[in-house]
N, C-alpha and C positions, 0 to 999 in steps of 0.2 A: 565093312565100312557102314557107318550109320548114315541115315538120310541127311542129318545135320552137317556132317563132314562133307558129304557130296555137294551140298549147297555151298559150303565154304570153298570147296575146290572150284565150283563154277564161277564164284566171284573172283577168285584168284586168277583163273584162266581168262576171264574177261579183261584182266589187266596184264595178261601175258606174263604173270608171275614176276612183274617188274618191281624190285624193291623200292624204287622211287615212288610207287603208287601205294605205299604202306598205309598212309592216313586214309586215302580213298577206300582202300580195301576194308580197313577197320570201320569206317563209316557205313559201308554197305552191310557188313556183318552185323553191326549194331542195329541198323534199320531192319534187317531180316529177323533177328532174334530178340530185339529190344534190350540187349545187353551183349557183353563179350565173354562167352563161355571159355573156360580155361582150355578145353580141348580144341576150340577154334583157334585160339592164340598159338597153341603149340603147332597146329597144322600150318598156320601162316608163317611161323618161324621156320619150320622145316622147308616149306615150299619156296619161300623168298630168300632163304639162307641169311636171315636176320636174327641176331641173338634174341632169345625170349626176354631177356632183361631189358633190351632196348624197346621192345614192343610194350612191355609193362610200363616202362618209363613214359612212353607216349600216351598209353591208355589211362594212366593216372594223372597226367599233366592236364589234359583237356577235359573240361566239364561235360562235353558232349558224350563222353564215353562212360559206360558203367560196367563194373566188374561183378555186379550182383544183378539178379533178375529184376526187370522193371515191368510195370504193368503195360497192358495193351494200350491203355489210355493214360496220357500224361497230363496231370492237372497242376497248374501253377497259380499261386495267389501272390499278388504283389503286396509287399509290406513296406514300400517306400513311403516317405513322409506324406506326400499328397494323398496316397491311397489310405494310409494309416489314419489320418485325421478325418477321412470320409468313411471310416468304418471297416477297413480290411480285417482287423482282428476278429470282428464278429462274423465276417464272411468266412475266414479261415476256420473258426470254431464250428460253423455250420457245415462246411465241407467235411471236416473231420468227423462230425456226427453222422452225416449221410454216408460217407465211405467206410466208416469204422476203422480209420487209421489216422495216425498223426503225421504232421509234416516230416518228410524225410523217409517215410515208410512206403511199402508196397503191399497191397492186399494179398492175402494168401492164395486167392484164386487167380492172381496175376492179371486182373482186369484193370486196376488203377494204381498209379503211383502219384504221390502228392509231394510237392515241394513249395517252398516260398522263395522269393527273390527280393532283393532290395530295391530294384526299380526295373520297370519294363520300358520306360521311356515314353509312356503315353499318359502322363499325369492328368491331363484334362479329362480323361475318360474314367478316372478313378472313382471308386475302387474297381480294380480289374482282376478278372480270373481268366486264365488261358487254358483251354482244353485242346490238346493235339494241334496246337498252332492257331486255333480260332480264338480271337480276343472277345471277351464279354465285358464291356464297360458299363459303368453305372450300376454295378452289381448291388443287389440287396439280398438280405438273408432269405427272403421269400422266393427269389429266383434260383437259388442254388440247387435245390432238389429237382426242379423242373429241368434245368439244363443238364445235370448229371444223369438224370433218368434216360435222356436221349441216348447217351453213350452206354449206359448199362444194357440197353436193349440191343445194341449192335453185336 
């Protein structure tokens, strides 16, 4: 048994292998690995006695879940109207340059994933970039590299 599957088993055991805790178990596995590996989903299916097809249905329905590896650091750039008119396309372009990936991609070293969203709900702070849940408002092109460098060094 691999160390990864042992960790999945610990998560399942913490919920007493209760099928009604499926979403919580998936969230914890996602938090642990930054994605939902196929082997983990198969183990969850076996242990909870829930069809794998149902688990995939849930994992593909909710945006919080990913079936492909994600980076350790998650970067989001808001492209909503307020942020857009304040320069978010230039912010996104600079983030892509600094990270070496396009929106929707993950770096090959699995350090960063980048995505865009239509609105973060903090329009007065625009343009906004979020890294691992920390909001950076009033973004400028010159701030991008400085902020991302902090996470690169972690």
